[in-house]
C-alpha positions in Angstrom: 0.0 0.0 0.0 1.3 3.4 -0.9 0.0 6.9 -0.4 0.5 9.7 -2.9 1.0 13.2 -1.3 2.1 16.1 -3.5 3.5 13.6 -6.1 5.5 11.7 -3.6 4.8 8.1 -2.5 4.7 7.3 1.2 5.2 3.8 2.3 2.3 2.3 4.2 2.4 -1.2 5.8 -0.8 -2.8 7.1 -0.2 -4.8 10.3 -2.2 -6.1 13.3 -1.5 -5.4 16.9 -3.3 -8.0 19.1 -5.7 -8.6 16.2 -6.4 -4.8 15.8 -5.8 -3.5 12.3 -3.1 -0.8 12.1 -1.0 1.0 9.5 2.7 1.9 9.8 3.3 5.0 7.6 6.7 6.1 6.2 10.1 4.6 6.2 11.9 3.0 9.2 12.9 5.7 11.8 14.1 6.1 15.4 10.9 8.1 16.0 7.4 6.8 16.6 4.2 8.8 16.7 0.9 7.1 17.6 -2.4 8.4 16.1 -5.5 7.0 17.9 -8.9 7.4 16.3 -12.3 7.2 17.9 -15.4 5.3 17.2 -16.8 5.6 13.6 -13.4 6.8 12.3 -10.8 4.8 10.5 -7.1 4.3 10.6 -6.7 5.7 7.0 -7.7 9.2 8.3 -4.3 9.3 10.0 -2.6 9.7 6.6 -2.5 13.5 6.7 -1.0 13.4 10.2 1.7 11.0 8.9 2.5 13.2 5.9 3.0 16.2 8.2 5.4 14.3 10.5 7.3 12.7 7.6 7.8 16.1 5.9 9.0 17.7 9.2 11.6 15.0 9.8 
């Protein structure tokens, strides 16, 4: 899975944490940011948050 933001592709890896679906966005790094969403939302909505953090690194 890849995301296209401003013409750039951002790596996205689908995983499960204790059977809960999750996505790891971006390349391997020493930093980790966790985005938690609420009921009736979805993990894909965190993409814009991931793009901001990747661009600021």
